[in-house]
C-alpha positions in Angstrom: 0.0 0.0 0.0 1.3 3.4 -0.9 0.3 6.9 0.2 -0.5 10.0 -1.7 3.1 11.0 -2.2 4.3 7.9 -3.9 3.0 7.5 -7.5 4.6 4.6 -9.4 5.9 4.9 -12.9 8.5 3.3 -15.0 9.5 6.5 -16.7 12.4 5.1 -18.6 10.2 2.7 -20.6 7.1 4.8 -21.0 7.4 8.2 -22.5 4.9 10.8 -21.4 1.7 10.8 -23.6 0.2 13.9 -25.2 -3.1 13.5 -23.4 -4.1 12.1 -20.0 -7.7 11.5 -19.1 -8.5 11.3 -15.4 -11.7 9.6 -14.4 -12.9 9.4 -10.7 -14.9 6.3 -10.3 -17.1 5.1 -7.4 -19.6 2.3 -7.7 -20.1 2.6 -11.5 -20.5 -1.0 -12.4 -23.4 -0.2 -14.7 -22.1 3.0 -16.3 -18.4 2.1 -16.7 -18.7 -0.3 -19.7 -20.9 2.3 -21.5 -18.4 5.1 -20.7 -15.5 3.1 -22.1 -17.4 2.1 -25.2 -18.0 5.8 -25.9 -14.7 7.2 -24.7 -12.2 4.8 -26.3 -13.1 5.4 -30.0 -12.9 9.2 -29.4 -9.4 9.0 -27.9 -8.2 6.4 -30.6 -9.5 8.7 -33.3 -7.5 11.8 -32.1 -4.3 10.4 -33.5 -2.2 11.2 -30.5 -0.7 9.2 -27.7 -2.8 9.1 -24.6 -3.4 7.4 -21.2 -6.5 7.0 -19.1 -6.1 7.1 -15.3 -9.1 5.5 -13.6 -9.3 6.3 -9.9 -11.4 3.7 -8.1 -12.5 5.6 -5.0 -13.0 2.5 -2.9 -15.9 1.0 -4.8 -17.9 -1.7 -3.1 -19.7 -3.1 -6.1 -18.3 -5.0 -9.1 -16.4 -1.9 -10.4 -12.9 -3.2 -9.5 -13.4 -6.4 -11.4 -14.9 -4.6 -14.4 -11.9 -2.2 -14.5 -9.5 -5.2 -14.5 -11.3 -6.8 -17.4 -11.3 -3.6 -19.4 -7.6 -3.1 -18.8 -6.9 -6.5 -20.3 -8.3 -5.2 -23.6 -7.3 -1.5 -23.2 -3.6 -1.2 -22.2 -3.8 2.6 -22.1 -6.0 2.3 -18.9 -4.1 2.7 -15.6 -6.1 1.6 -12.6 -5.5 3.3 -9.2 -7.6 1.9 -6.4 -8.0 3.6 -3.0 -7.9 1.5 0.1 -11.1 3.2 1.2 -13.6 5.8 -0.1 -11.9 9.2 0.2 -14.1 11.4 -1.8 -14.4 12.9 -5.3 -11.8 15.7 -4.8 -9.3 13.2 -3.4 -9.8 11.0 -6.4 -9.1 14.0 -8.7 -6.0 14.8 -6.7 -4.7 11.2 -7.1 -5.4 11.4 -10.8 -3.8 14.8 -11.4 -0.7 13.7 -9.5 -0.4 10.5 -11.6 -1.2 11.9 -15.0 1.9 12.5 -17.1 0.4 13.9 -20.3 1.1 17.3 -21.9 -2.6 18.0 -21.3 -4.8 16.5 -18.6 -8.6 16.2 -18.9 -10.8 15.3 -15.9 -14.2 13.8 -16.6 -16.7 11.8 -14.5 -17.7 8.3 -15.4 -21.5 8.9 -15.6 -21.5 10.4 -19.1 -23.3 13.5 -18.1 -20.3 15.4 -19.5 -20.0 14.3 -23.2 -16.5 12.9 -23.9 -16.8 14.1 -27.5 -16.0 17.6 -26.1 -12.5 16.4 -25.2 -11.5 16.8 -28.8 -12.8 20.3 -28.9 -11.1 21.2 -25.7 -7.7 19.9 -26.9 -8.0 21.6 -30.3 -8.9 24.9 -28.6 -6.0 24.7 -26.1 -3.5 24.0 -29.0 -4.9 26.6 -31.3 -5.0 29.5 -28.8 -2.2 28.2 -26.5 -4.4 28.0 -23.5 -3.5 26.5 -20.2 -7.1 25.8 -19.1 -10.2 24.9 -21.0 -13.4 24.7 -18.9 -16.4 22.6 -19.9 -19.3 25.0 -19.3 -22.8 23.7 -18.9 -25.0 25.6 -21.3 -28.2 23.8 -20.4 -28.9 22.0 -17.2 -32.4 20.8 -18.2 -31.6 17.3 -16.9 -31.1 18.6 -13.3 -34.0 19.3 -10.9 -35.3 22.8 -10.4 -33.9 22.8 -6.9 -30.4 21.8 -8.0 -30.4 24.4 -10.8 -31.3 27.2 -8.3 -28.8 26.1 -5.7 -26.1 25.7 -8.3 -26.8 29.2 -9.5 -26.4 30.6 -5.9 -23.2 28.5 -5.5 -21.5 29.9 -8.6 -22.6 33.4 -7.8 -21.0 33.2 -4.4 -17.9 31.5 -5.7 -17.4 34.3 -8.2 -17.5 36.8 -5.3 -14.7 34.8 -3.6 -12.5 34.0 -6.6 -13.2 36.9 -8.9 -13.9 37.2 -12.6 -11.7 34.2 -13.4 -14.4 31.9 -12.0 -16.4 30.5 -14.9 -20.1 30.2 -14.5 -21.7 26.7 -14.5 -18.3 24.9 -14.8 -17.8 21.7 -12.8 -14.9 19.3 -12.8 -14.9 18.7 -16.6 -11.9 20.6 -17.8 -8.6 20.4 -19.6 -5.3 21.5 -18.0 -1.9 22.1 -19.5 1.2 20.6 -18.0 2.1 24.1 -16.6 -1.3 24.3 -14.8 -1.0 20.7 -13.5 2.4 21.4 -12.1 1.1 24.6 -10.5 -1.7 22.7 -8.8 0.7 20.0 -7.6 2.9 22.6 -6.0 0.1 24.0 -3.8 0.1 22.8 -0.2 -3.7 22.3 -0.1 -4.9 19.6 2.3 -8.5 19.6 1.1 -8.4 21.0 -2.4 -11.5 22.2 -4.2 -10.5 22.3 -7.8 -13.5 24.3 -8.9 -11.9 27.3 -7.1 -8.2 26.5 -7.2 -8.0 26.2 -11.0 -9.6 29.6 -11.7 -7.5 31.1 -8.8 -4.3 30.2 -10.7 -5.2 33.0 -13.2 -3.7 31.1 -16.2 -5.0 31.7 -19.7 -8.3 30.0 -20.2 -11.2 29.3 -22.6 -14.6 27.7 -22.5 -16.3 24.9 -24.4 -20.1 25.0 -23.9 -22.1 21.7 -23.9 -25.5 20.4 -22.9 -25.4 18.3 -19.7 -26.9 14.9 -20.4 -28.9 12.5 -18.3 -26.9 10.0 -16.2 -26.3 7.0 -18.3 -26.9 4.5 -15.5 -27.1 4.1 -11.8 -27.9 6.9 -9.3 -26.2 10.1 -8.4 -23.3 10.1 -6.0 -23.8 13.8 -5.2 -26.9 14.0 -3.0 -27.9 17.2 -1.1 -25.6 16.5 1.8 -22.5 16.2 -0.4 -23.5 19.4 -2.2 -23.8 21.3 1.1 -20.4 19.8 2.1 -18.8 21.0 -1.1 -20.2 24.5 -0.6 -18.8 24.6 3.0 -15.5 23.3 1.8 -15.4 25.8 -1.0 -16.1 28.8 1.3 -14.0 27.8 4.4 -11.0 26.5 2.4 -10.8 29.6 0.3 -11.8 32.6 2.3 -12.0 34.1 5.8 -15.1 36.0 4.8 -17.4 34.0 7.0 -15.4 34.9 10.0 -15.6 38.6 9.1 -19.4 38.1 8.6 -19.6 36.6 12.1 -17.8 39.7 13.4 -20.3 42.0 11.7 -23.3 40.0 13.0 -21.9 40.2 16.5 -21.6 44.0 16.2 -25.1 44.2 14.8 -26.6 42.2 17.7 -24.7 44.4 20.1 -26.1 47.6 18.5 -29.6 46.1 18.6 -29.3 45.2 22.2 -27.8 48.6 23.1 -30.8 50.4 21.4 -33.2 48.1 23.2 -31.5 48.9 26.5 -31.8 52.6 25.9 -35.5 52.2 25.0 -36.2 50.2 28.1 -34.4 52.7 30.3 -36.4 55.6 28.8 -39.6 53.7 29.4 -38.8 53.3 33.1 -37.8 56.9 33.4 -41.1 58.2 32.1 -43.1 55.7 34.2 -44.4 53.7 31.3 -45.0 50.0 31.8 -42.5 47.8 30.0 -44.3 45.3 27.7 -44.2 41.6 28.4 -41.4 39.1 27.9 -41.9 38.6 24.1 -39.4 41.3 23.0 -36.8 40.1 25.6 -37.3 36.5 24.6 -36.9 37.3 20.8 -33.8 39.3 21.6 -32.3 36.4 23.5 -33.0 34.0 20.7 -31.5 36.4 18.2 -28.3 36.8 20.2 -28.1 33.0 20.9 -28.6 32.2 17.3 -25.8 34.5 16.2 -23.5 33.1 18.8 -24.2 29.5 17.7 -23.6 30.4 14.0 -20.3 32.0 15.0 -19.2 29.0 17.1 -20.1 26.7 14.1 -18.0 28.8 11.7 -15.1 28.8 14.2 -15.5 25.0 14.5 -15.3 24.6 10.7 -12.0 26.6 10.5 -10.5 25.0 13.6 -11.4 21.5 12.2 -9.5 22.3 9.1 -6.5 23.6 11.0 -6.6 20.4 13.1 -6.6 18.3 9.9 -3.8 20.3 8.4 -1.7 20.0 11.5 -2.2 16.2 11.6 -0.9 16.1 8.0 -2.6 12.8 7.3 -2.7 11.8 3.6 -6.0 12.6 1.9 -6.1 9.0 0.6 -4.2 5.7 0.5 -3.6 3.7 -2.7 -4.2 0.0 -2.2 -3.4 -0.9 -5.8 -1.8 0.7 -8.8 -1.6 -1.2 -12.1 1.4 0.9 -13.1 3.4 -1.0 -10.5 2.5 -4.3 -12.1 3.6 -3.0 -15.5 6.8 -1.6 -14.2 7.6 -4.9 -12.4 6.8 -7.0 -15.5 9.1 -4.7 -17.6 12.0 -5.1 -15.1 11.5 -8.9 -15.0 11.6 -9.1 -18.8 14.8 -7.0 -19.0 16.4 -9.3 -16.3 15.4 -12.4 -18.2 16.7 -11.0 -21.5 20.0 -10.0 -19.9 20.4 -13.4 -18.3 19.8 -15.1 -21.6 
Protein backbone atom coordinates (compact mmCIF):
# COMPACT_ATOMS: atom_id res chain seq x y z
CA UNK A 1 0.00 0.00 0.00
CA UNK A 2 1.31 3.43 -0.90
CA UNK A 3 0.31 6.88 0.23
CA UNK A 4 -0.55 10.02 -1.69
CA UNK A 5 3.06 11.04 -2.19
CA UNK A 6 4.33 7.90 -3.90
CA UNK A 7 3.04 7.51 -7.47
CA UNK A 8 4.58 4.65 -9.39
CA UNK A 9 5.86 4.93 -12.94
CA UNK A 10 8.51 3.27 -15.04
CA UNK A 11 9.51 6.54 -16.72
CA UNK A 12 12.45 5.06 -18.61
CA UNK A 13 10.23 2.69 -20.59
CA UNK A 14 7.08 4.78 -21.01
CA UNK A 15 7.38 8.24 -22.55
CA UNK A 16 4.88 10.84 -21.44
CA UNK A 17 1.71 10.81 -23.57
CA UNK A 18 0.24 13.89 -25.20
CA UNK A 19 -3.09 13.52 -23.38
CA UNK A 20 -4.08 12.09 -20.00
CA UNK A 21 -7.73 11.51 -19.10
CA UNK A 22 -8.47 11.30 -15.36
CA UNK A 23 -11.73 9.57 -14.37
CA UNK A 24 -12.86 9.42 -10.70
CA UNK A 25 -14.94 6.26 -10.31
CA UNK A 26 -17.14 5.13 -7.42
CA UNK A 27 -19.63 2.26 -7.70
CA UNK A 28 -20.11 2.64 -11.46
CA UNK A 29 -20.51 -1.01 -12.44
CA UNK A 30 -23.43 -0.18 -14.74
CA UNK A 31 -22.07 3.02 -16.27
CA UNK A 32 -18.40 2.08 -16.69
CA UNK A 33 -18.70 -0.27 -19.70
CA UNK A 34 -20.89 2.30 -21.48
CA UNK A 35 -18.40 5.06 -20.69
CA UNK A 36 -15.47 3.08 -22.06
CA UNK A 37 -17.41 2.10 -25.19
CA UNK A 38 -18.04 5.78 -25.91
CA UNK A 39 -14.71 7.22 -24.75
CA UNK A 40 -12.20 4.84 -26.32
CA UNK A 41 -13.13 5.42 -29.99
CA UNK A 42 -12.89 9.17 -29.40
CA UNK A 43 -9.39 8.96 -27.95
CA UNK A 44 -8.22 6.44 -30.56
CA UNK A 45 -9.48 8.75 -33.30
CA UNK A 46 -7.52 11.78 -32.09
CA UNK A 47 -4.29 10.41 -33.53
CA UNK A 48 -2.19 11.23 -30.48
CA UNK A 49 -0.68 9.20 -27.67
CA UNK A 50 -2.84 9.07 -24.57
CA UNK A 51 -3.40 7.40 -21.23
CA UNK A 52 -6.50 6.99 -19.10
CA UNK A 53 -6.09 7.12 -15.32
CA UNK A 54 -9.10 5.53 -13.65
CA UNK A 55 -9.27 6.30 -9.92
CA UNK A 56 -11.40 3.74 -8.10
CA UNK A 57 -12.53 5.60 -4.99
CA UNK A 58 -12.99 2.48 -2.86
CA UNK A 59 -15.91 1.02 -4.82
CA UNK A 60 -17.92 -1.68 -3.05
CA UNK A 61 -19.68 -3.14 -6.09
CA UNK A 62 -18.26 -4.97 -9.12
CA UNK A 63 -16.41 -1.88 -10.41
CA UNK A 64 -12.88 -3.18 -9.55
CA UNK A 65 -13.42 -6.43 -11.44
CA UNK A 66 -14.89 -4.61 -14.43
CA UNK A 67 -11.92 -2.24 -14.52
CA UNK A 68 -9.48 -5.15 -14.51
CA UNK A 69 -11.32 -6.80 -17.38
CA UNK A 70 -11.34 -3.56 -19.37
CA UNK A 71 -7.62 -3.08 -18.81
CA UNK A 72 -6.86 -6.47 -20.35
CA UNK A 73 -8.31 -5.16 -23.62
CA UNK A 74 -7.28 -1.52 -23.21
CA UNK A 75 -3.60 -1.21 -22.18
CA UNK A 76 -3.83 2.59 -22.11
CA UNK A 77 -5.95 2.30 -18.95
CA UNK A 78 -4.14 2.68 -15.65
CA UNK A 79 -6.05 1.58 -12.57
CA UNK A 80 -5.48 3.28 -9.23
CA UNK A 81 -7.59 1.90 -6.40
CA UNK A 82 -8.03 3.59 -3.03
CA UNK A 83 -7.89 1.49 0.13
CA UNK A 84 -11.14 3.17 1.20
CA UNK A 85 -13.59 5.75 -0.05
CA UNK A 86 -11.91 9.15 0.22
CA UNK A 87 -14.12 11.44 -1.83
CA UNK A 88 -14.35 12.92 -5.32
CA UNK A 89 -11.80 15.69 -4.79
CA UNK A 90 -9.26 13.22 -3.36
CA UNK A 91 -9.76 11.02 -6.43
CA UNK A 92 -9.13 14.02 -8.67
CA UNK A 93 -5.98 14.79 -6.69
CA UNK A 94 -4.68 11.25 -7.13
CA UNK A 95 -5.39 11.36 -10.84
CA UNK A 96 -3.79 14.76 -11.38
CA UNK A 97 -0.67 13.68 -9.49
CA UNK A 98 -0.39 10.50 -11.56
CA UNK A 99 -1.17 11.93 -14.98
CA UNK A 100 1.91 12.54 -17.12
CA UNK A 101 0.36 13.92 -20.29
CA UNK A 102 1.14 17.25 -21.88
CA UNK A 103 -2.56 17.97 -21.33
CA UNK A 104 -4.78 16.49 -18.61
CA UNK A 105 -8.56 16.19 -18.87
CA UNK A 106 -10.77 15.29 -15.91
CA UNK A 107 -14.21 13.83 -16.56
CA UNK A 108 -16.71 11.82 -14.51
CA UNK A 109 -17.74 8.27 -15.39
CA UNK A 110 -21.50 8.87 -15.60
CA UNK A 111 -21.45 10.38 -19.14
CA UNK A 112 -23.32 13.50 -18.07
CA UNK A 113 -20.32 15.36 -19.49
CA UNK A 114 -19.99 14.31 -23.17
CA UNK A 115 -16.51 12.87 -23.89
CA UNK A 116 -16.80 14.11 -27.49
CA UNK A 117 -16.01 17.59 -26.15
CA UNK A 118 -12.51 16.42 -25.18
CA UNK A 119 -11.48 16.79 -28.83
CA UNK A 120 -12.82 20.34 -28.93
CA UNK A 121 -11.06 21.20 -25.66
CA UNK A 122 -7.74 19.86 -26.90
CA UNK A 123 -7.97 21.64 -30.25
CA UNK A 124 -8.92 24.93 -28.58
CA UNK A 125 -6.01 24.68 -26.13
CA UNK A 126 -3.53 23.98 -28.95
CA UNK A 127 -4.94 26.60 -31.31
CA UNK A 128 -5.01 29.46 -28.79
CA UNK A 129 -2.17 28.25 -26.55
CA UNK A 130 -4.43 28.04 -23.49
CA UNK A 131 -3.51 26.49 -20.16
CA UNK A 132 -7.09 25.80 -19.07
CA UNK A 133 -10.24 24.94 -21.01
CA UNK A 134 -13.43 24.71 -18.95
CA UNK A 135 -16.41 22.59 -19.85
CA UNK A 136 -19.31 24.98 -19.25
CA UNK A 137 -22.84 23.66 -18.89
CA UNK A 138 -24.99 25.63 -21.31
CA UNK A 139 -28.18 23.77 -20.44
CA UNK A 140 -28.93 22.00 -17.15
CA UNK A 141 -32.37 20.80 -18.16
CA UNK A 142 -31.61 17.31 -16.89
CA UNK A 143 -31.13 18.63 -13.33
CA UNK A 144 -33.99 19.28 -10.92
CA UNK A 145 -35.31 22.80 -10.38
CA UNK A 146 -33.88 22.81 -6.86
CA UNK A 147 -30.43 21.76 -8.05
CA UNK A 148 -30.40 24.41 -10.79
CA UNK A 149 -31.33 27.16 -8.33
CA UNK A 150 -28.83 26.08 -5.66
CA UNK A 151 -26.11 25.70 -8.31
CA UNK A 152 -26.81 29.25 -9.47
CA UNK A 153 -26.39 30.56 -5.92
CA UNK A 154 -23.20 28.53 -5.47
CA UNK A 155 -21.53 29.87 -8.61
CA UNK A 156 -22.59 33.44 -7.83
CA UNK A 157 -21.03 33.17 -4.37
CA UNK A 158 -17.86 31.52 -5.69
CA UNK A 159 -17.39 34.33 -8.22
CA UNK A 160 -17.50 36.75 -5.31
CA UNK A 161 -14.70 34.79 -3.62
CA UNK A 162 -12.48 34.01 -6.62
CA UNK A 163 -13.24 36.93 -8.91
CA UNK A 164 -13.91 37.22 -12.62
CA UNK A 165 -11.71 34.20 -13.45
CA UNK A 166 -14.37 31.91 -11.97
CA UNK A 167 -16.41 30.53 -14.90
CA UNK A 168 -20.15 30.21 -14.47
CA UNK A 169 -21.67 26.71 -14.49
CA UNK A 170 -18.31 24.92 -14.76
CA UNK A 171 -17.82 21.70 -12.80
CA UNK A 172 -14.86 19.32 -12.83
CA UNK A 173 -14.92 18.67 -16.58
CA UNK A 174 -11.87 20.60 -17.76
CA UNK A 175 -8.56 20.43 -19.61
CA UNK A 176 -5.29 21.53 -17.99
CA UNK A 177 -1.90 22.10 -19.54
CA UNK A 178 1.22 20.62 -17.99
CA UNK A 179 2.07 24.06 -16.57
CA UNK A 180 -1.33 24.29 -14.85
CA UNK A 181 -1.03 20.74 -13.51
CA UNK A 182 2.43 21.41 -12.09
CA UNK A 183 1.14 24.60 -10.46
CA UNK A 184 -1.71 22.69 -8.79
CA UNK A 185 0.68 19.99 -7.59
CA UNK A 186 2.88 22.63 -5.97
CA UNK A 187 0.05 23.98 -3.80
CA UNK A 188 0.07 22.75 -0.17
CA UNK A 189 -3.71 22.30 -0.07
CA UNK A 190 -4.88 19.60 2.33
CA UNK A 191 -8.48 19.55 1.12
CA UNK A 192 -8.40 21.04 -2.38
CA UNK A 193 -11.54 22.22 -4.16
CA UNK A 194 -10.47 22.34 -7.79
CA UNK A 195 -13.49 24.33 -8.93
CA UNK A 196 -11.93 27.26 -7.07
CA UNK A 197 -8.22 26.46 -7.20
CA UNK A 198 -8.03 26.17 -10.98
CA UNK A 199 -9.58 29.62 -11.69
CA UNK A 200 -7.53 31.10 -8.84
CA UNK A 201 -4.32 30.22 -10.72
CA UNK A 202 -5.16 32.95 -13.21
CA UNK A 203 -3.73 31.05 -16.18
CA UNK A 204 -5.00 31.71 -19.71
CA UNK A 205 -8.32 29.98 -20.20
CA UNK A 206 -11.15 29.32 -22.61
CA UNK A 207 -14.55 27.65 -22.52
CA UNK A 208 -16.34 24.89 -24.38
CA UNK A 209 -20.11 24.97 -23.92
CA UNK A 210 -22.09 21.73 -23.86
CA UNK A 211 -25.49 20.38 -22.91
CA UNK A 212 -25.41 18.32 -19.74
CA UNK A 213 -26.90 14.90 -20.40
CA UNK A 214 -28.87 12.46 -18.27
CA UNK A 215 -26.90 10.03 -16.16
CA UNK A 216 -26.31 7.00 -18.35
CA UNK A 217 -26.90 4.46 -15.55
CA UNK A 218 -27.09 4.15 -11.78
CA UNK A 219 -27.90 6.91 -9.32
CA UNK A 220 -26.16 10.14 -8.44
CA UNK A 221 -23.29 10.08 -5.95
CA UNK A 222 -23.77 13.78 -5.17
CA UNK A 223 -26.88 14.04 -2.96
CA UNK A 224 -27.87 17.22 -1.13
CA UNK A 225 -25.61 16.46 1.84
CA UNK A 226 -22.52 16.25 -0.38
CA UNK A 227 -23.48 19.43 -2.23
CA UNK A 228 -23.76 21.26 1.10
CA UNK A 229 -20.39 19.81 2.13
CA UNK A 230 -18.83 20.99 -1.13
CA UNK A 231 -20.22 24.48 -0.58
CA UNK A 232 -18.84 24.61 2.98
CA UNK A 233 -15.45 23.30 1.84
CA UNK A 234 -15.38 25.84 -0.98
CA UNK A 235 -16.07 28.76 1.33
CA UNK A 236 -14.01 27.81 4.36
CA UNK A 237 -11.03 26.48 2.38
CA UNK A 238 -10.78 29.56 0.25
CA UNK A 239 -11.78 32.60 2.27
CA UNK A 240 -11.99 34.07 5.76
CA UNK A 241 -15.11 36.03 4.78
CA UNK A 242 -17.45 33.96 6.99
CA UNK A 243 -15.39 34.93 10.04
CA UNK A 244 -15.64 38.58 9.06
CA UNK A 245 -19.38 38.14 8.57
CA UNK A 246 -19.62 36.62 12.05
CA UNK A 247 -17.85 39.69 13.44
CA UNK A 248 -20.33 42.03 11.74
CA UNK A 249 -23.26 39.96 12.99
CA UNK A 250 -21.86 40.23 16.50
CA UNK A 251 -21.59 44.01 16.16
CA UNK A 252 -25.11 44.19 14.77
CA UNK A 253 -26.56 42.18 17.65
CA UNK A 254 -24.68 44.41 20.12
CA UNK A 255 -26.12 47.56 18.53
CA UNK A 256 -29.64 46.13 18.56
CA UNK A 257 -29.34 45.17 22.23
CA UNK A 258 -27.84 48.57 23.08
CA UNK A 259 -30.75 50.36 21.42
CA UNK A 260 -33.24 48.13 23.24
CA UNK A 261 -31.49 48.88 26.54
CA UNK A 262 -31.81 52.65 25.93
CA UNK A 263 -35.46 52.22 24.97
CA UNK A 264 -36.21 50.21 28.11
CA UNK A 265 -34.42 52.74 30.33
CA UNK A 266 -36.43 55.61 28.84
CA UNK A 267 -39.64 53.66 29.37
CA UNK A 268 -38.82 53.27 33.06
CA UNK A 269 -37.78 56.93 33.35
CA UNK A 270 -41.11 58.18 32.05
CA UNK A 271 -43.09 55.73 34.16
CA UNK A 272 -44.35 53.66 31.29
CA UNK A 273 -45.03 49.99 31.77
CA UNK A 274 -42.53 47.81 30.01
CA UNK A 275 -44.29 45.28 27.72
CA UNK A 276 -44.17 41.57 28.44
CA UNK A 277 -41.36 39.15 27.88
CA UNK A 278 -41.87 38.65 24.14
CA UNK A 279 -39.36 41.27 23.03
CA UNK A 280 -36.83 40.07 25.60
CA UNK A 281 -37.28 36.47 24.55
CA UNK A 282 -36.90 37.31 20.84
CA UNK A 283 -33.76 39.30 21.61
CA UNK A 284 -32.27 36.40 23.53
CA UNK A 285 -33.04 34.00 20.70
CA UNK A 286 -31.46 36.37 18.17
CA UNK A 287 -28.26 36.75 20.18
CA UNK A 288 -28.10 33.03 20.92
CA UNK A 289 -28.59 32.17 17.26
CA UNK A 290 -25.82 34.54 16.18
CA UNK A 291 -23.50 33.08 18.79
CA UNK A 292 -24.19 29.51 17.67
CA UNK A 293 -23.57 30.42 14.04
CA UNK A 294 -20.28 32.04 14.98
CA UNK A 295 -19.24 29.03 17.05
CA UNK A 296 -20.11 26.75 14.14
CA UNK A 297 -17.99 28.82 11.74
CA UNK A 298 -15.09 28.80 14.17
CA UNK A 299 -15.48 25.04 14.49
CA UNK A 300 -15.25 24.60 10.71
CA UNK A 301 -12.02 26.58 10.52
CA UNK A 302 -10.51 24.98 13.62
CA UNK A 303 -11.37 21.54 12.24
CA UNK A 304 -9.47 22.33 9.06
CA UNK A 305 -6.50 23.61 11.01
CA UNK A 306 -6.58 20.42 13.08
CA UNK A 307 -6.62 18.27 9.93
CA UNK A 308 -3.77 20.27 8.39
CA UNK A 309 -1.65 19.96 11.55
CA UNK A 310 -2.20 16.20 11.61
CA UNK A 311 -0.87 16.09 8.02
CA UNK A 312 -2.61 12.79 7.30
CA UNK A 313 -2.71 11.84 3.61
CA UNK A 314 -6.02 12.56 1.93
CA UNK A 315 -6.06 9.00 0.60
CA UNK A 316 -4.17 5.72 0.53
CA UNK A 317 -3.61 3.75 -2.65
CA UNK A 318 -4.22 0.04 -2.23
CA UNK A 319 -3.44 -0.92 -5.82
CA UNK A 320 -1.79 0.72 -8.83
CA UNK A 321 -1.62 -1.19 -12.11
CA UNK A 322 1.44 0.85 -13.12
CA UNK A 323 3.41 -1.02 -10.46
CA UNK A 324 2.50 -4.32 -12.12
CA UNK A 325 3.56 -3.01 -15.54
CA UNK A 326 6.83 -1.64 -14.20
CA UNK A 327 7.63 -4.90 -12.39
CA UNK A 328 6.82 -6.95 -15.49
CA UNK A 329 9.10 -4.74 -17.58
CA UNK A 330 11.95 -5.13 -15.11
CA UNK A 331 11.50 -8.91 -14.99
CA UNK A 332 11.59 -9.08 -18.78
CA UNK A 333 14.79 -7.05 -18.96
CA UNK A 334 16.40 -9.28 -16.34
CA UNK A 335 15.44 -12.45 -18.21
CA UNK A 336 16.73 -11.02 -21.51
CA UNK A 337 19.99 -10.00 -19.87
CA UNK A 338 20.41 -13.44 -18.30
CA UNK A 339 19.81 -15.10 -21.64
